[in-house]
Backbone bond lengths (Angstrom), bond angles and torsions (degrees), N, CA, C in turn:
res aa  C-N    CA-C-N  psi(-1)  N-CA   C-N-CA  omega(-1)  CA-C   N-CA-C  phi
1 X - - - 1.451 - - 1.589 113.79 -
2 X 1.286 114.39 124.70 1.472 112.88 172.95 1.512 114.66 -84.50
3 X 1.297 117.72 123.16 1.519 116.28 -170.66 1.481 111.78 -96.65
4 X 1.336 122.67 14.71 1.313 122.66 163.59 1.558 110.76 -155.11
5 X 1.353 117.40 157.81 1.496 120.00 -172.78 1.562 112.48 -80.93
6 X 1.309 120.30 89.10 1.443 122.44 -171.91 1.414 112.97 -74.13
7 X 1.346 119.24 158.75 1.295 122.78 179.38 1.566 114.06 -67.02
8 X 1.322 116.11 -32.79 1.436 124.33 175.53 1.533 110.37 -58.51
9 X 1.331 109.19 -40.38 1.562 112.30 -175.32 1.619 109.47 -73.75
10 X 1.410 109.04 -37.66 1.563 111.00 179.01 1.546 109.37 -69.15
11 X 1.277 115.77 -38.02 1.547 111.82 177.05 1.538 119.27 -65.92
12 X 1.344 110.58 -34.21 1.476 114.98 177.26 1.571 109.60 -75.05
13 X 1.320 119.25 -30.05 1.485 121.68 178.19 1.598 107.38 -75.87
14 X 1.265 117.25 -34.34 1.437 118.22 -172.21 1.466 112.96 -91.09
15 X 1.356 117.85 -44.64 1.507 123.74 -171.46 1.501 111.41 -113.44
16 X 1.296 120.12 0.47 1.515 126.29 177.65 1.486 111.95 69.72
17 X 1.349 123.46 14.31 1.338 122.58 -174.85 1.636 105.44 -164.19
18 X 1.383 113.27 171.83 1.562 122.76 164.32 1.416 105.83 -80.55
19 X 1.412 112.22 135.45 1.408 119.99 171.41 1.478 104.81 -114.57
20 X 1.442 110.59 121.50 1.511 119.42 -175.72 1.555 105.68 -80.15
21 X 1.313 120.22 142.87 1.434 122.07 177.14 1.405 109.90 -92.20
22 X 1.369 114.62 138.37 1.412 118.67 174.47 1.570 108.04 -121.58
23 X 1.300 111.03 118.64 1.510 120.11 -175.01 1.527 110.71 -76.10
24 X 1.298 118.85 127.75 1.566 126.07 -175.30 1.373 102.60 -123.74
25 X 1.455 106.38 155.43 1.514 118.29 174.87 1.596 108.02 -120.81
26 X 1.330 114.08 122.39 1.367 115.03 178.49 1.513 115.58 -92.33
27 X 1.377 116.16 3.77 1.369 120.04 178.83 1.539 120.69 76.81
28 X 1.256 112.23 19.45 1.446 120.64 -173.92 1.547 111.54 -98.19
29 X 1.390 116.78 163.95 1.415 121.49 171.52 1.513 116.32 -110.00
30 X 1.191 117.75 -135.22 1.504 121.90 -177.38 1.462 110.72 -160.79
31 X 1.440 109.77 138.93 1.561 112.45 177.71 1.596 112.45 -64.00
32 X 1.229 117.19 -12.58 1.467 120.15 -176.41 1.621 107.70 -91.53
33 X 1.301 118.75 2.02 1.435 126.66 -173.95 1.480 110.01 -129.55
34 X 1.306 123.53 -29.81 1.400 121.66 -169.10 1.624 112.10 -95.09
35 X 1.205 112.59 4.22 1.580 123.17 -178.42 1.452 116.22 96.22
36 X 1.352 117.17 -1.83 1.511 116.39 176.32 1.464 108.59 -66.14
37 X 1.266 118.19 -53.40 1.529 119.94 174.11 1.581 111.49 -99.20
38 X 1.394 111.17 -44.16 1.538 118.41 -179.10 1.442 102.47 -155.47
39 X 1.344 112.60 170.42 1.473 120.46 171.53 1.546 108.83 -118.55
40 X 1.386 115.36 20.28 1.455 120.99 -175.38 1.532 110.59 -112.46
41 X 1.299 114.92 -36.76 1.515 119.70 -175.56 1.601 111.56 85.20
42 X 1.227 113.20 171.10 1.565 113.65 170.07 1.613 109.86 -62.09
43 X 1.375 105.57 141.43 1.575 111.72 -172.91 1.507 112.68 -59.09
44 X 1.323 120.19 -21.56 1.505 122.62 -172.48 1.614 110.02 -94.34
45 X 1.381 112.40 -12.50 1.554 117.52 -169.77 1.550 108.52 -88.17
46 X 1.457 105.57 134.67 1.456 107.97 -173.77 1.614 114.25 -86.43
47 X 1.231 112.64 179.20 1.485 115.27 -172.24 1.499 110.32 -61.79
48 X 1.273 118.43 -24.98 1.458 126.12 -177.62 1.556 109.96 -89.42
49 X 1.364 121.89 13.84 1.457 127.38 -179.29 1.515 108.37 48.96
50 X 1.319 118.91 50.32 1.389 121.72 172.44 1.488 112.23 60.49
51 X 1.338 116.06 25.39 1.478 118.22 179.23 1.471 112.61 -127.80
52 X 1.306 115.52 40.46 1.520 122.72 -179.59 1.558 105.53 -61.38
53 X 1.348 120.38 -26.95 1.419 114.81 -177.73 1.473 114.08 -98.99
54 X 1.401 118.74 12.39 1.350 123.63 176.37 1.488 114.34 -87.71
55 X 1.305 121.78 156.58 1.477 129.95 -177.24 1.597 107.08 -67.17
56 X 1.386 116.06 174.10 1.389 122.55 174.19 1.521 113.79 -70.97
57 X 1.316 117.82 133.89 1.395 117.92 176.97 1.628 111.14 -75.82
58 X 1.299 113.10 -5.24 1.544 114.87 171.43 1.452 112.55 -68.00
59 X 1.222 120.71 -23.29 1.436 126.33 -177.68 1.549 113.49 -92.16
60 X 1.316 113.59 149.90 1.493 113.01 -177.83 1.620 108.25 -74.02
61 X 1.306 116.30 167.61 1.426 111.44 -179.77 1.437 118.48 -63.78
62 X 1.353 113.18 -29.45 1.500 114.39 179.90 1.507 109.44 -72.03
63 X 1.237 116.14 -34.39 1.557 121.60 179.14 1.485 108.27 -67.38
64 X 1.356 115.55 -41.28 1.569 116.77 176.91 1.576 111.03 -63.05
65 X 1.226 114.05 -33.53 1.553 116.54 -175.17 1.444 106.30 -73.79
66 X 1.361 119.70 -39.60 1.527 125.62 176.09 1.493 110.95 -58.03
67 X 1.309 113.84 -50.08 1.580 121.09 -174.36 1.609 106.59 -71.38
68 X 1.285 115.01 -34.69 1.491 116.18 -179.63 1.557 108.13 -63.84
69 X 1.319 115.54 -46.05 1.440 120.34 -171.33 1.616 105.86 -69.26
70 X 1.234 117.20 -34.23 1.420 122.27 -175.25 1.461 104.00 -63.84
71 X 1.307 124.78 -43.64 1.428 133.32 -177.42 1.462 111.89 -57.41
72 X 1.375 118.04 -36.35 1.390 119.58 -172.95 1.669 114.95 -112.24
73 X 1.351 104.67 14.51 1.465 108.31 -173.76 1.485 115.39 -65.34
74 X 1.344 115.44 -30.77 1.568 119.58 179.35 1.552 110.36 -61.69
75 X 1.283 120.77 -38.94 1.435 122.10 179.66 1.538 117.90 -101.71
76 X 1.271 113.09 -9.66 1.556 118.15 -177.90 1.700 103.43 -144.67
77 X 1.230 111.50 69.44 1.463 112.44 -175.12 1.557 116.56 -71.52
78 X 1.356 115.45 -20.43 1.558 114.70 176.65 1.410 107.74 -148.89
79 X 1.235 121.62 158.74 1.424 128.77 174.53 1.695 111.01 140.33
80 X 1.251 107.37 -173.01 1.504 114.99 172.83 1.534 112.86 -104.34
81 X 1.336 109.95 163.28 1.484 123.27 -172.51 1.484 119.22 -125.37
82 X 1.343 113.43 160.95 1.545 119.62 163.05 1.396 109.17 -103.35
83 X 1.269 120.75 124.83 1.529 125.67 175.84 1.418 103.47 -85.60
84 X 1.330 122.54 111.41 1.473 128.35 -174.90 1.518 111.27 -112.84
85 X 1.333 112.62 105.70 1.443 117.82 175.53 1.646 107.58 -83.44
86 X 1.318 109.02 102.59 1.469 118.69 -167.87 1.478 122.29 -98.33
87 X 1.323 114.62 -45.66 1.418 121.58 -168.57 1.556 108.60 -73.33
88 X 1.413 120.69 135.49 1.486 123.00 172.68 1.464 110.50 63.87
89 X 1.338 114.45 -150.74 1.465 119.45 -170.71 1.555 104.91 -113.50
90 X 1.325 116.71 110.26 1.451 117.87 -169.80 1.454 117.64 -92.13
91 X 1.245 119.23 21.30 1.505 124.79 164.50 1.521 109.82 -121.12
92 X 1.211 119.72 14.25 1.429 125.61 179.06 1.604 115.11 -97.34
93 X 1.350 109.99 63.62 1.519 118.67 -177.67 1.453 102.03 -161.66
94 X 1.342 113.97 167.12 1.492 122.47 173.35 1.593 111.28 -57.84
95 X 1.331 117.21 142.97 1.420 120.38 -173.26 1.638 106.26 -62.15
96 X 1.322 117.64 -38.57 1.463 119.88 176.98 1.510 112.52 -51.43
97 X 1.272 119.16 -40.72 1.357 130.17 -177.64 1.556 108.45 -69.05
98 X 1.308 114.37 -53.94 1.484 122.98 -176.97 1.566 104.24 -62.47
99 X 1.128 124.48 -45.16 1.492 128.61 -179.76 1.402 108.84 -53.25
100 X 1.322 118.60 -46.69 1.472 124.62 -173.50 1.463 106.00 -63.56
101 X 1.376 120.50 -57.97 1.518 122.60 -165.00 1.536 105.24 -77.85
102 X 1.302 125.02 -30.48 1.341 121.60 174.64 1.489 116.75 -65.14
103 X 1.441 114.96 -48.99 1.452 116.29 171.65 1.518 119.80 -65.16
104 X 1.334 110.27 -23.30 1.614 114.07 170.37 1.446 110.53 -64.30
105 X 1.292 118.98 -35.45 1.499 124.10 179.41 1.521 109.33 -71.86
106 X 1.356 114.81 -44.59 1.479 119.03 -176.39 1.634 111.57 -74.69
107 X 1.250 118.16 -21.39 1.423 122.77 174.11 1.470 112.11 -67.74
108 X 1.374 121.16 -16.44 1.477 114.56 173.86 1.449 112.61 -77.13
109 X 1.183 121.77 130.52 1.514 127.80 -174.86 1.569 112.20 -58.37
110 X 1.338 108.20 -26.72 1.613 111.60 -171.66 1.460 110.33 -95.20
111 X 1.370 117.83 2.37 1.430 121.93 172.59 1.520 111.50 -86.37
112 X 1.252 116.81 122.10 1.474 115.92 178.77 1.473 117.68 -105.83
113 X 1.383 112.76 -20.05 1.501 120.88 -178.72 1.438 109.75 -143.86
114 X 1.309 120.63 134.28 1.341 127.11 171.28 1.505 110.60 -102.22
115 X 1.410 117.33 119.89 1.387 121.81 179.04 1.513 111.82 -116.32
116 X 1.361 114.87 131.62 1.420 122.32 -169.52 1.497 112.34 -124.15
117 X 1.434 117.70 115.53 1.385 117.50 175.83 1.366 113.32 -92.13
118 X 1.374 121.97 130.89 1.465 127.01 -171.31 1.594 111.94 -155.47
119 X 1.297 120.35 -174.01 1.340 127.97 178.21 1.471 115.69 -112.83
120 X 1.351 119.12 142.80 1.600 115.51 -175.20 1.420 113.25 -64.64
121 X 1.331 121.66 -13.13 1.404 126.03 177.77 1.573 118.41 -92.70
122 X 1.319 104.33 3.73 1.622 112.42 177.41 1.530 110.72 -123.93
123 X 1.422 113.00 48.98 1.399 122.02 171.54 1.354 114.21 -129.85
124 X 1.306 114.26 71.78 1.647 115.99 177.66 1.454 108.71 -77.97
125 X 1.218 113.69 165.80 1.546 126.32 -175.62 1.476 115.40 -46.20
126 X 1.475 119.01 -42.14 1.399 116.09 -176.03 1.616 110.67 -80.91
127 X 1.317 117.39 -20.53 1.421 120.53 165.59 1.616 112.65 -69.33
128 X 1.267 117.33 -44.82 1.507 120.27 173.27 1.551 113.13 -54.66
129 X 1.388 117.36 -40.33 1.279 119.42 179.19 1.495 115.17 -73.95
130 X 1.279 121.08 -28.45 1.447 125.95 167.19 1.541 110.56 -62.62
131 X 1.307 109.90 -52.92 1.535 108.80 -179.84 1.503 118.35 -54.78
132 X 1.433 109.28 -39.53 1.463 117.12 174.28 1.581 117.84 -57.22
133 X 1.473 110.78 -39.50 1.403 118.30 177.15 1.638 109.58 -65.31
134 X 1.367 108.46 -48.77 1.539 112.89 -174.39 1.530 109.58 -65.96
135 X 1.376 120.30 -29.18 1.464 123.33 -177.67 1.599 109.59 -72.33
136 X 1.352 113.95 -9.61 1.441 119.45 -177.23 1.583 103.21 -89.12
137 X 1.315 118.09 -24.08 1.410 118.44 176.32 1.477 117.09 -78.55
138 X 1.329 108.32 -56.08 1.520 119.08 174.69 1.508 109.72 -148.20
139 X 1.331 117.96 156.60 1.466 114.75 -178.03 1.423 119.13 -60.02
140 X 1.380 110.77 132.54 1.503 120.49 179.90 1.586 107.57 -107.79
141 X 1.389 116.81 131.48 1.433 120.45 169.03 1.525 107.32 -106.91
142 X 1.380 117.56 149.00 1.417 120.95 168.68 1.566 108.57 -121.33
143 X 1.386 109.62 130.90 1.498 117.75 -179.94 1.509 104.66 -103.20
144 X 1.265 114.48 126.02 1.474 124.97 174.21 1.411 118.21 -112.88
145 X 1.325 127.50 132.47 1.390 122.91 -179.63 1.552 113.37 -92.07
146 X 1.344 118.37 100.11 1.388 122.38 179.27 1.523 111.05 -74.89
147 X 1.306 111.06 -54.11 1.534 126.15 178.17 1.467 114.79 74.94
148 X 1.370 114.37 -43.68 1.431 123.09 -170.29 1.510 110.22 -163.17
149 X 1.337 118.88 147.38 1.418 120.62 177.15 1.644 111.41 -97.01
150 X 1.342 113.56 -10.40 1.497 119.44 178.08 1.546 109.76 -84.05
151 X 1.246 115.38 120.76 1.456 123.23 176.36 1.515 114.36 -62.47
152 X 1.353 113.73 -34.61 1.512 113.17 178.12 1.540 113.62 -70.90
153 X 1.318 114.30 -28.97 1.401 119.97 178.40 1.553 104.41 -73.16
154 X 1.327 117.93 -50.78 1.406 118.91 175.79 1.481 116.26 -48.39
155 X 1.255 117.32 -42.53 1.326 123.86 174.53 1.540 116.57 -56.31
156 X 1.335 107.08 -49.10 1.506 119.52 178.04 1.538 118.37 -61.14
157 X 1.384 111.50 -28.39 1.503 117.54 -178.50 1.593 104.60 -103.46
158 X 1.245 119.63 7.95 1.465 115.87 171.77 1.463 116.59 74.53
159 X 1.424 118.84 20.24 1.444 121.32 -177.95 1.576 116.43 -51.61
160 X 1.292 113.72 -44.69 1.380 119.67 172.96 1.484 116.18 93.63
161 X 1.417 121.26 14.92 1.405 122.61 -179.44 1.649 107.70 -158.52
162 X 1.200 122.70 146.03 1.408 121.93 175.36 1.545 114.19 -83.20
163 X 1.375 119.54 165.87 1.478 121.51 179.45 1.250 110.95 -53.03
164 X 1.428 125.34 -44.22 1.426 126.06 -175.85 1.615 115.36 -53.30
165 X 1.346 113.06 -31.99 1.439 120.25 176.83 1.586 111.15 -58.39
166 X 1.370 111.38 -47.87 1.545 119.20 -176.23 1.566 102.87 -71.72
167 X 1.415 123.28 -37.72 1.357 115.49 177.75 1.573 116.85 -65.18
168 X 1.171 121.61 -39.52 1.332 133.05 177.12 1.598 112.20 -61.70
169 X 1.350 111.65 -50.01 1.476 120.00 176.61 1.635 113.22 -62.67
170 X 1.368 114.06 -37.45 1.482 115.62 175.81 1.444 108.89 -67.24
171 X 1.274 124.31 -38.35 1.464 128.58 -175.23 1.531 107.20 -66.07
172 X 1.407 116.57 -42.02 1.445 119.30 -175.35 1.545 108.16 -71.40
173 X 1.331 121.16 -37.09 1.407 125.64 -179.34 1.635 112.10 -66.93
174 X 1.438 107.53 -42.71 1.438 114.54 -175.65 1.611 107.71 -65.89
175 X 1.455 113.46 -36.31 1.343 121.64 176.87 1.658 115.83 -52.18
176 X 1.297 112.57 -29.59 1.430 117.15 178.37 1.495 115.72 -110.94
177 X 1.347 108.13 18.01 1.453 112.70 173.76 1.520 123.16 70.82
178 X 1.391 112.19 26.79 1.366 121.05 177.91 1.598 114.67 -100.97
179 X 1.385 117.23 113.68 1.519 114.26 -179.14 1.467 116.84 -62.51
180 X 1.251 116.13 143.99 1.446 123.49 -168.55 1.755 102.06 -115.90
181 X 1.355 109.09 127.17 1.484 118.37 171.79 1.365 110.33 -114.32
182 X 1.447 114.93 115.71 1.431 118.11 -173.13 1.499 115.57 -103.79
183 X 1.238 115.60 143.42 1.512 122.77 -176.74 1.565 107.35 -94.21
184 X 1.281 121.33 132.13 1.448 125.39 173.29 1.449 110.31 -129.08
185 X 1.212 114.81 125.09 1.600 124.11 -175.59 1.646 106.67 -91.38
186 X 1.335 116.94 121.70 1.378 114.72 171.95 1.500 115.92 -105.58
187 X 1.310 121.62 131.42 1.408 124.60 -176.70 1.549 112.90 106.69
188 X 1.319 124.43 13.37 1.473 126.74 174.42 1.371 109.54 -57.26
189 X 1.351 116.37 154.06 1.427 123.28 175.86 1.512 115.61 -54.50
190 X 1.396 113.86 136.54 1.572 117.99 179.94 1.389 114.59 72.52
191 X 1.430 120.32 -10.37 1.544 119.78 -172.60 1.507 107.62 -84.16
192 X 1.284 115.87 138.99 1.581 124.31 170.31 1.598 107.21 -95.72
193 X 1.288 116.91 169.85 1.416 121.53 -179.04 1.505 106.16 -66.20
194 X 1.321 120.40 -29.53 1.487 121.85 179.75 1.686 110.75 -66.20
195 X 1.258 105.73 -32.37 1.548 106.61 177.77 1.577 110.09 -73.38
196 X 1.253 120.22 -29.11 1.560 125.96 175.69 1.463 110.37 -69.47
197 X 1.355 114.60 -48.09 1.628 116.11 173.60 1.544 109.55 -64.24
198 X 1.259 121.50 -33.32 1.427 117.42 178.66 1.541 108.39 -61.35
199 X 1.271 117.18 -37.40 1.486 122.90 177.48 1.522 108.83 -57.94
200 X 1.404 114.02 -47.44 1.448 113.44 175.49 1.541 116.33 -63.36
201 X 1.306 117.52 -39.73 1.404 121.57 175.81 1.537 106.41 -53.33
202 X 1.196 116.37 -53.19 1.600 121.90 -174.74 1.518 107.89 -56.16
203 X 1.329 115.19 -47.23 1.433 113.33 -175.09 1.644 110.58 -75.60
204 X 1.197 118.05 -31.85 1.602 117.32 167.47 1.418 112.86 -50.68
205 X 1.413 113.87 -47.79 1.495 118.69 -173.47 1.556 107.92 -78.98
206 X 1.268 124.32 -20.38 1.409 124.83 -175.74 1.470 109.40 -78.57
207 X 1.368 115.22 -28.18 1.526 117.47 -177.80 1.347 120.08 90.97
208 X 1.353 116.67 27.12 1.512 120.25 -176.55 1.461 105.49 -76.55
209 X 1.355 116.67 153.16 1.512 126.41 -173.46 1.598 106.17 -83.42
210 X 1.348 119.84 -38.22 1.430 119.96 -176.90 1.515 116.85 -142.42
211 X 1.247 120.04 162.00 1.510 125.22 -175.03 1.476 105.65 -137.69
212 X 1.377 113.68 136.76 1.432 123.15 165.32 1.491 109.25 -107.09
213 X 1.300 121.17 120.52 1.538 117.47 170.98 1.553 104.60 -100.37
214 X 1.345 109.18 139.77 1.442 116.37 -164.51 1.626 104.70 -135.80
215 X 1.276 115.09 125.23 1.396 123.19 173.15 1.549 112.06 -69.60
216 X 1.282 125.78 131.30 1.489 126.06 177.17 1.489 108.83 -64.83
217 X 1.333 117.55 114.94 1.331 121.23 176.44 1.648 112.02 -105.03
218 X 1.355 115.89 147.00 1.417 118.06 176.56 1.473 105.10 -94.45
219 X 1.297 124.58 120.45 1.387 123.86 -179.59 1.575 109.37 -116.41
220 X 1.295 115.93 146.49 1.489 120.66 166.29 1.477 118.61 -48.66
221 X 1.358 122.93 128.40 1.506 120.26 170.56 1.481 107.71 89.10
222 X 1.342 124.47 5.58 1.351 121.53 169.22 1.608 118.03 -104.09
223 X 1.240 118.41 160.33 1.358 119.74 179.67 1.590 118.42 -59.43
224 X 1.399 106.29 -25.61 1.488 109.14 177.69 1.429 113.74 -78.43
225 X 1.373 122.00 -14.01 1.548 122.76 172.51 1.430 109.83 -59.88
226 X 1.410 115.57 -48.85 1.675 112.36 178.43 1.443 114.01 -67.56
227 X 1.453 119.05 -32.00 1.452 115.73 171.40 1.520 115.08 -61.96
228 X 1.318 117.85 -39.37 1.492 124.18 -179.03 1.372 110.23 -62.58
229 X 1.478 117.05 -49.12 1.474 120.16 -177.91 1.578 113.39 -66.37
230 X 1.334 111.92 -34.47 1.473 112.72 179.39 1.582 110.64 -74.21
231 X 1.180 119.49 -27.61 1.505 121.50 179.51 1.622 104.75 -72.64
232 X 1.307 120.44 -37.75 1.445 123.93 172.67 1.438 113.44 -57.34
233 X 1.330 108.97 -47.47 1.585 116.53 -175.24 1.484 113.03 -70.33
234 X 1.398 117.47 -34.74 1.458 116.18 178.67 1.460 118.56 -93.73
235 X 1.481 108.69 -8.18 1.480 116.05 179.80 1.679 110.22 72.41
236 X 1.302 110.13 29.25 1.548 116.24 178.46 1.448 109.82 -65.25
237 X 1.326 116.94 129.73 1.399 123.64 164.50 1.548 119.78 -79.09
238 X 1.234 115.67 -5.61 1.573 120.89 -176.09 1.465 110.45 -73.45
239 X 1.344 111.26 -15.25 1.552 112.25 -169.85 1.637 103.29 -141.17
240 X 1.252 119.41 95.99 1.455 122.29 177.29 1.493 102.62 -131.60
241 X 1.325 115.23 134.59 1.479 127.41 175.10 1.480 112.34 -68.34
242 X 1.302 120.79 140.41 1.451 126.71 177.83 1.443 108.79 -62.29
243 X 1.262 121.32 136.08 1.489 122.81 165.55 1.503 110.87 -79.84
244 X 1.301 116.67 169.85 1.463 114.93 -172.55 1.490 115.12 -59.25
245 X 1.396 112.01 -46.29 1.500 115.37 -177.25 1.507 111.17 -65.83
246 X 1.255 120.37 -33.38 1.591 121.70 171.91 1.481 108.17 -65.47
247 X 1.194 123.91 -41.17 1.458 125.61 -173.02 1.627 106.24 -67.94
248 X 1.275 116.06 -47.20 1.550 124.24 174.20 1.447 105.04 -51.39
249 X 1.358 121.69 -53.92 1.409 122.79 -177.46 1.508 115.95 -60.83
250 X 1.276 117.89 -36.97 1.496 123.81 174.15 1.429 113.97 -62.03
251 X 1.417 111.36 -46.34 1.462 114.71 -175.89 1.715 107.22 -67.33
252 X 1.286 115.51 -37.41 1.593 113.65 -179.50 1.386 110.02 -66.85
253 X 1.379 117.82 -36.43 1.591 117.79 -176.18 1.552 108.22 -77.50
254 X 1.317 116.85 -30.48 1.506 113.27 168.58 1.405 112.53 -68.59
255 X 1.317 126.64 -41.50 1.443 126.09 174.99 1.522 108.72 -56.05
256 X 1.299 124.03 -34.22 1.454 122.92 -170.94 1.565 105.73 -78.78
257 X 1.325 119.61 -16.04 1.441 122.26 174.97 1.472 115.62 -98.74
258 X 1.428 116.46 -3.96 1.481 115.50 176.30 1.594 111.26 -91.71
259 X 1.354 119.98 144.52 1.360 124.33 175.43 1.469 110.57 -59.65
260 X 1.423 114.69 137.30 1.523 116.76 -174.88 1.566 114.80 -63.45
261 X 1.276 121.18 -14.20 1.427 122.25 172.12 1.464 115.31 -81.26
262 X 1.203 120.06 -12.36 1.553 120.07 -176.32 1.456 104.49 -75.57
263 X 1.298 113.71 134.17 1.535 124.11 177.46 1.618 108.48 -70.15
264 X 1.242 121.35 131.56 1.493 121.31 179.35 1.605 95.88 -101.55
265 X 1.337 113.74 106.00 1.461 122.47 169.11 1.473 119.42 -79.11
266 X 1.400 117.34 -22.75 1.465 120.71 -178.64 1.277 108.24 -159.77
267 X 1.482 118.28 141.76 1.466 121.01 172.65 1.500 114.63 -110.30
268 X 1.269 111.22 -11.54 1.583 120.45 167.53 1.432 108.30 -162.51
269 X 1.276 121.91 -177.56 1.360 123.61 -168.88 1.561 113.68 -128.09
270 X 1.316 122.00 165.75 1.454 124.95 173.32 1.437 112.48 -99.77
271 X 1.392 115.04 110.69 1.543 115.34 167.78 1.417 110.96 -78.89
272 X 1.321 120.08 123.53 1.429 120.44 175.66 1.439 114.85 -45.70
273 X 1.428 120.22 123.71 1.402 126.25 -169.87 1.641 112.22 -49.61
274 X 1.355 109.68 -44.13 1.525 112.72 -175.77 1.467 117.62 -79.54
275 X 1.380 114.41 -0.82 1.409 120.04 -177.62 1.619 112.26 -114.60
276 X 1.382 110.94 -26.46 1.442 116.56 -175.89 1.462 114.66 -63.98
277 X 1.258 115.62 134.39 1.521 128.04 -172.78 1.585 103.08 -111.80
278 X 1.272 114.53 -50.66 1.595 117.89 177.62 1.611 104.52 -166.09
279 X 1.384 111.10 166.18 1.384 132.73 -9.81 1.549 112.08 -70.53
280 X 1.314 117.57 137.64 1.459 119.45 177.57 1.500 115.53 -64.51
281 X 1.281 115.78 -25.96 1.500 115.72 -175.99 1.545 110.50 -73.27
282 X 1.278 116.91 -15.65 1.433 122.94 176.47 1.620 118.33 -64.93
283 X 1.475 110.40 -17.63 1.526 117.25 -179.81 1.486 108.19 -62.13
284 X 1.293 117.80 -30.01 1.455 122.20 -171.37 1.616 100.93 -95.23
285 X 1.311 122.27 83.17 1.332 130.59 178.42 1.537 111.71 -70.17
286 X 1.248 118.35 -40.49 1.375 122.02 -178.81 1.663 106.41 -62.65
287 X 1.220 116.87 -44.08 1.466 121.06 -175.52 1.604 108.12 -63.29
288 X 1.365 115.81 -41.07 1.406 121.97 179.35 1.547 111.50 -57.35
289 X 1.362 109.26 -57.81 1.526 120.05 179.34 1.584 107.89 -53.39
290 X 1.334 118.35 -47.27 1.423 119.02 177.11 1.492 115.62 -55.37
291 X 1.309 114.10 -39.55 1.424 116.76 -175.91 1.568 112.04 -73.11
292 X 1.411 111.29 -37.93 1.574 111.59 175.38 1.487 109.18 -59.32
293 X 1.381 114.62 -47.23 1.509 114.92 179.00 1.558 114.10 -59.01
294 X 1.322 117.57 -33.05 1.456 119.63 -174.89 1.558 108.10 -75.25
295 X 1.364 111.01 -41.02 1.540 116.76 178.91 1.591 112.89 -63.32
296 X 1.315 114.77 -42.93 1.336 117.60 -179.74 1.538 114.35 -59.26
297 X 1.401 114.04 -37.75 1.465 119.75 172.16 1.472 114.39 -69.49
298 X 1.324 119.76 -41.42 1.468 126.04 -174.37 1.582 103.92 -66.11
299 X 1.234 119.27 -41.00 1.463 124.99 -177.53 1.443 111.27 -83.77
300 X 1.294 121.88 -7.40 1.431 127.58 -175.32 1.539 112.63 46.68
301 X 1.341 114.67 54.78 1.421 121.16 -174.85 1.510 108.24 -127.38
302 X 1.337 114.78 171.78 1.492 122.61 -176.75 1.460 116.47 -162.46
303 X 1.338 117.47 167.99 1.396 119.73 177.41 1.505 115.59 -56.95
304 X 1.270 115.53 130.29 1.482 123.95 -178.17 1.607 119.89 79.29
305 X 1.341 108.46 9.23 1.432 106.09 176.99 1.509 124.87 -60.70
306 X 1.392 113.36 -26.61 1.497 112.48 -172.28 1.550 106.32 -102.59
307 X 1.394 120.35 16.71 1.395 116.93 179.77 1.538 112.94 -74.45
308 X 1.298 121.27 148.03 1.345 121.64 173.39 1.487 113.73 -81.93
309 X 1.408 118.87 146.77 1.480 117.89 -177.53 1.553 109.21 -56.70
310 X 1.416 114.81 -51.35 1.428 116.39 172.68 1.494 110.85 -117.60
311 X 1.272 120.91 105.15 1.473 127.77 -178.78 1.484 111.23 -53.91
312 X 1.341 119.40 -33.23 1.511 123.40 -174.19 1.473 112.07 -67.04
313 X 1.424 115.90 -14.31 1.444 121.12 -174.76 1.507 103.69 -104.85
314 X 1.366 121.68 2.88 1.464 118.86 179.30 1.483 111.96 -87.86
315 X 1.394 116.52 114.84 1.409 117.43 -177.80 1.551 114.79 -71.91
316 X 1.320 121.01 -7.45 1.381 124.52 177.22 1.492 113.06 -100.02
317 X 1.358 116.20 45.92 1.337 120.18 175.48 1.536 120.86 -60.00
318 X 1.172 120.00 135.14 1.540 123.53 177.17 1.469 110.10 -68.51
319 X 1.375 115.81 162.06 1.392 123.94 177.09 1.521 105.69 -61.08
320 X 1.354 122.79 -43.93 1.382 125.02 -173.69 1.470 110.53 -63.17
321 X 1.481 118.22 -39.11 1.421 114.16 178.47 1.496 113.15 -78.31
322 X 1.248 120.02 -23.48 1.517 119.84 168.81 1.561 108.93 -62.92
323 X 1.151 119.14 -39.31 1.471 120.65 174.10 1.480 115.84 -61.76
324 X 1.338 119.55 -36.54 1.342 123.55 177.25 1.467 108.95 -67.30
325 X 1.355 122.81 -36.95 1.385 121.76 178.31 1.602 113.64 -68.39
326 X 1.374 111.68 -38.60 1.456 117.19 170.90 1.509 112.68 -60.85
327 X 1.234 121.42 -38.37 1.477 120.70 169.96 1.410 118.05 -72.30
328 X 1.294 122.43 -9.23 1.446 124.08 175.52 1.454 106.85 86.46
329 X 1.274 133.29 18.83 1.315 132.69 179.82 1.532 113.33 -93.96
330 X 1.320 123.03 120.49 1.337 123.37 -174.51 1.663 113.91 -83.41
331 X 1.144 117.18 164.08 1.400 124.25 179.80 1.614 103.46 -65.82
332 X 1.472 113.44 140.50 1.489 118.00 179.92 1.492 107.53 -86.09
């Protein structure tokens, strides 16, 4: 029994095969880095804009695809791919440029899906129209970094937009049939597991297609690095990293609050080995995933177990869900 709706199962059900993800670099930056909103970025984001595994932006998209396939040829000699624009904010450029690079990826006959990581405040009307056109060629996925439903936490980590911005962007993307994959970080400063499950409740109500659950990593060169070392120096209890068992518990509790039709794209993340400061236990990703699977079985629980049959009658509605009602977005 699979106790959550994994990406691998979704791909096999939808495309009849596994699709390997090829990380690409569109050569963009971010309004939270270039001075438009800030010049510091989110405090957890690395200098590479979370795109350390992406190719060099000095190469054309076609060249990046060729090189990426060459690197995985030994273990994945044939098949189709997901072209994943990963680094920085991948709709933060003129539409003419975006149209060229995205179509260049879609022109590759082996690319089955175009996946674009961006921010909810970087989706103006002309970009949405472009995404609509591209989605008529091949499936387009949009990845959005929610990270937290708490606006005070969002301000503390320098996210640069309120929850209402995410809600509105999700509604506009859903209106043109673009699937949304949301990122949720577990273990942010001052957050309890109830805050994390509130994020899962919000995403379930919002109607996203996929979710990535991400452990908070402390990476070299980020704003979070100084916060982390300061907390160690002062002995502050306001910021303590999750231990492995606490993280496993948080993942399971979030899964229990996510609709069973939401595709789980990630249960934890990969902190680049040369940048990772803490937590050290996260280096053994296989062990973490194995423990999540073991605990799901031991607890006899599964994705969506804690959802109410009719969320509108639930008097313990989360802040995120209340905001959905204020925006006039019904439950999916």
